N, C-alpha and C positions, 0 to 999 in steps of 0.2 A: 522469336519475335515477341516483343512485349506489347500487349494491347492496352489501349486506354482504359478498358474495363478493369484490367488487373491493377493498374495504377490507381484508379478511382476506388476500387474495393480495399486495397491495402492502405490507402490514405485515410479512408473512413475508419478503418479498424485501428490505426495507430495515431492518427492526427499529425503525422509527420509531413514535412513539406514535399512538394512534388519532386524536386531534385533529389531529396534523400530517398524517397520511395523508388524513383526510377533507377538510381544507382544501386539500391539494394536488390531490386529485381534483376538488374543486369548481372550483378555479382552472383546471384542465386540462379542464374540462367533460366529465369521465368518461373521458378518454384516459389509460389506465394507464401507457403508455410515457412520455408527457409529464409525468404526475404523478411518476413515478419520477425523471425528470431534475430536477424542481423540488425534490424531497426531497434529492437528491444535492447540488444547489447550496446548499440551506439548511444541510445538515449540514457541507459543506465550509467555509462561512462561519463556522459555530460553531467548527470546528476551528482556524481562523486566529485567532479571538478568544481562544481558550483556550490557545494555544501558549506564552504567556509564563508560565503558571502552573507552579509547582513540582510535580514528581511524586516524592513520597517513599514511596509505598506501591507495591505490585505483587507480582509473583511470578516464580519461575523455573520454566519448564516443560521437561520432557524428552520426547524422542520417540526411540524405538528402532524401527527398521524391522523388519518381520517376519522377515527373514533374519538378523537379529542382527549385521549387518556395517556398518550405518550408524546413528549416534546423533547427536542434537543437543541442546544446552542453549541456551535462549534466555531473556533477561531482559526482561520487559515491565513498565513502571512506569506508575502512575496516581496520582491525588491522594489517594485514601482507601482504607482497608482494606475499607470497605463494598463498593466496586466490585471490589477485588482478590479478594474472596470470592465474587463473583457467578459462577454457573456459565457464563453467556455470556462473561464476561471470560476465564475459564479455557479455554473452548472457542476463543476468539480466540488465546490464547497457544499452545495446542496446534496450531491450524491454521497459525500462523506457523512453529512448530517443524517441522511436517511439510513446509511449503513449503521451508524451508531445506534439509531432507534431500533433497528432490527436485531443487531448482534450483541448489544449490551457489553461493550468492552469495559473493563475496569481500569486498565493501565494503557499508557501510550505505547510502550514497547517493552521488551524483555528487561532492558536495563532500568526501567522505572518501577519494577516490582520491588516493594520494600524488602530489605534483607531479612527481617524476621519472618515475613510471610514465606519467602523463598526457603528459608531454613526449615520451617515447620513442614512444608511439603517435601523437602529433600529427605528429612528424617522418616516421614511416612513412606515414601517410595523405597528408601533403603531397607526398611523393615519388610515391605512387600517382596522385594527381590531376595532378601535373605531367606524368607519363608519358601521361596521357590527352589532354593538350594543351588543357585547358579554359582559358577566358579568366581572367585574373588577378582580374577583378571578382567572379567567383563561386567562385573556389578556396577562399576563407576559409569561405564558407557550406557548401560541400560537406564540407570538413574538419571543421567544427563538427558537422554532421549525423552524419558517420561516428563522431566521438568520442562523441557522446551515445548513438548506437545501440550502439556497442561496449561502453562502460562501463555503459550502462543495462541491458544483459543480465547484467552482473556485480554490479549494485547492488541490494540487497534491496528498498528502497523503490520502485525503478523497475520491477522485474520484474512481468509479469502474474501475478496470483495464480492458483495452480494449480486452485483450486476455482471460479474465475470469471475466465476469461481477458479479459473486458471491463474489468476493474478492475486497477489496480496494487496492490501490497501497501500502498503509501502511501495510496491512495484508500480502501482497506478500513479502514485505521486511522483516517482522517478520518471515515468513516461511524460507526465505533465511538465516536469522541469525541462526535459529535452524538447518538448513541443514549444514551450514558451521561452526557453532560453534564460530562465531566471531560477534562482533558488526558491523553494517553497517549503513551508513547514506547517504541520498541524500544531496549533498552540494548545489552548485548553479546550475541553469539551465537558458539557454537563448534560446528563440524561435524566429526565423526570418521568415518573410513571405513577398513575393513580391506580 
């Protein structure tokens, strides 16, 4: 039997609609953790389907840290003004701005890292791995792993979200796409620090 408390709790954690939450709980036979995973997978699939849609609306959010020495401007786009005016969308934009202030990302994603910067780090990691005397067959895999870890820590969409370390910023945006039913993208961002 699924309780209203389980539905409420899962709805608060995921932001999914009541019918989606109830169906996930039924499919998971009342297991909240498993239902949460089902909702995550469903909303992730929704995000992929909506990724090709144009995002012409949105907003710019600013975050100024309490000490007045760190400031962030971030552009978040969506498909309609209706979503852009939604308080939950504004909260998402502000949370991302706060994340940028705290985590100092340099790049949007792994594919936005400049090729020359990637190549310099790749050569450095190849040299490190050679010094360890690892077999040539696994050297490439080790270097790839080191590159993804290094640049993943510097790429906004790959970083663990500061309010929920179990999700990356990219996963959080995919959940929001599922929740709002519209494509969303982080545009530009600027972080200033004195």
